[in-house]
Structures are given as structure tokens and as C-alpha cells.
C-alpha positions, 0 to 999 in steps of 0.5 A, a space after each residue: 409094774 405094766 398096766 393092760 388097758 388095750 381094745 381087740 387087735 390082731 398083733 402086739 408090739 414085742 419090742 419097739 425104738 422109735 428114739 423117743 426116749 419114751 419107755 416104749 423105746 425098750 430095744 436097746 441099740 449101741 453105735 459103733 461111732 458116738 453119736 455127734 453133731 459137728 458145723 452146725 448139722 452138716 456132719 451129724 450121727 445123732 438123735 434129731 428133731 424136725 427137719 434136716 436139710 431134705 429130711 421133713 422131719 420125724 416119721 411119727 412122733 418128734 424125733 428120728 435117728 439122723 445122718 448126714 455127711 457120713 465120711 468127714 473128718 470125725 468120723 474118720 478120726 474116730 474110727 481111723 478109717 477113710 471111709 468110715 461106715 456107720 452102723 447101728 446094732 439092735 440087741 439080740 431079743 428072745 422070739 420063743 420060737 413064734 414067728 414075728 414081724 420084723 419093721 422098720 422106715 428109712 428116709 435118704 436123700 441123694 446118696 451117690 452112686 459109691 454111697 449104700 444103706 443095707 441092713 442085716 438080720 441074724 437069728 441068733 444071741 451072739 455077735 458074728 455078722 460074717 453070714 447073716 441069716 437076712 441081708 438087703 440093699 436098700 441102696 447098693 454098691 455101686 447104685 444109682 447117682 442122687 437116689 432118694 428113697 421110694 415116693 421121696 419119703 419114709 418107706 417101710 421095710 419089713 420081714 416075717 421070721 418064721 417059726 423056729 428061730 429062737 432069736 433076732 438081733 438088727 444092724 443098719 450100715 450106712 456109707 454116704 460122703 457129702 453134705 447133700 446126703 442125708 438117712 431118717 430112720 424112725 419106728 423100729 419094732 418086732 411085732 408078734 399075731 399071737 396075742 388076740 383078744 377075742 372081744 373087743 371089751 376092755 379089761 383093766 390090769 395091773 401085772 409084775 414082774 416082767 420078766 418073771 420069778 417065782 411068782 406072778 401077781 395081778 390086779 384088775 377091776 373085775 373078778 378074774 374068773 381063771 388065767 391059762 398059760 401057754 407055751 410059745 406054740 399055743 400048748 397050755 402049759 397051765 389053768 388056775 381058777 382063780 376068782 378074785 380081783 387081786 392075787 398072784 398065780 405061781 410060775 417057779 416051775 416055767 423053765 426060761 423062754 416066751 409065754 403067754 396069759 390068757 385072762 378071763 372075766 367072764 365074757 372078757 378076755 385078754 392076752 398078754 406075752 411073759 417072759 422068763 429069763 
């Protein structure tokens, strides 16, 4: 069940990962090396709270993903590699062909010329990373000695993903060797500009399920006049007169994909994102 209580906004979050362990952390990820924190915080690949060496702490909230001295006996043993990369891989997300903005924050310190960080985006739902659609070197190899993120603090990296792509997946790869080398990651998100409201009124709406099945059930504090369903390119799929505060909408004929439901309650409008699998 979902509860909507949103003021006027120009963007809406599709998925997010802030490592807080909350319900909003819904962009699932995996790691090639199981999380660890060894030798009194000197060998770290883990979700962390507070300062870690020259990292001051999370960009927002209490937790962030942290790495320190990643080339260590433990990671070498786990991978069987004398120079092990550490990789966070985020699940493919169905974005339904709409334009979305990808963003994450990184804070790195003390990277030597042989250390490196890069990230990649692929616009499909596969598992092959040999030909990424986007490859960005945050700190290249070879690079400068003792490199830090811009301003010696959290730095945002963004990419606009154009229309026409059904899926997007993301990974970040890091290598470092030294107890004075640090990396922090936080607030990783995909956002869309399609979920706009047309005024700053407040609508309180409960709806479920999402992803959709055969019906969308809803309940509001004010009477809903009608609900309009749009596809991901803004075409009207259906428009239903409602005239009630509680009811259901038939969604059995919708094909798999991303949709947007505009809820009209007199002068109040609100748009929500729906997924049909």
C-alpha cells in the first residue's frame, strides 16, 4: 500500500539507494565481494556510519557506503586476485522509454596514481558489462598522486538518460591499495520529470497494489472526480469518471510497462507513477 502526500514538484523519484535501510532505499544492489570491516576499520567495504579516516561521514542521513584499503589479504583471498576490484552492481530498472536523470554522490580521498574509480551505465536488463553505453572515469588509471574528490568533499555525478531506453542498470568499480585511501558513496537515484502537479494543493491518497494487477484500489480524503491513465510518452490510455472517495480502477487491459495516473479532485491534481509487470 502506498500513501501520497506531496506538494508541487517538478521531478519524482523512480528508485533510490541511500544505505539507510529504510523503505525509500528501493534500488537493490549486489557486491562482488561480501561486505567486510576488518582490523579496526582499516580494511573496509561496508555500510558505515560516522567519520572514517578522512571521510567526514554520510552525505545525508546517517549511513553511506564506505571503502578503505580495498586491496588487502581478505579481498585477495575472497577473489583469488592479487589486485582485486570492488564492484557495486545495481539492478536493471524498467524506465519505460522515458527520459530520466541518474545521479549519485562520491567522496574519495588519497587515491594514488595506480588507484582508480569508474562507473558504467547499460541500457538493457542483461548482465554483460563488456560494452557499456556510458563509461566515466572518476579517477583514472594512471592518474594523479594523492587525488581527492572535487572540493575535498562529496561530489555529485549526473547523467541524463534520453528517451527510447526501456531499461537502465548501473555499476561502480573501485581499486585502491593503502590505508590512507578512502571512498564513500551515497544518495544514488533515478528521477523523472514526468510526475508534475499543476498546483500546490495537497491530496492525500492511499493506493495499491503497485506493481499493478487487475485492479488499482484507492482511497482519498476528498472526492475524486476522475482518473486519467497516460503511457510513458504521455498518450491518454483511459479516463474514468470516479465521483467517490474510495473505489477501484480496472487495469487488467494494461500491458507491461510504466504508466502515470493523474488524479483530479476539483482544483486539486496529483500524478502518480504505476508499473504493470
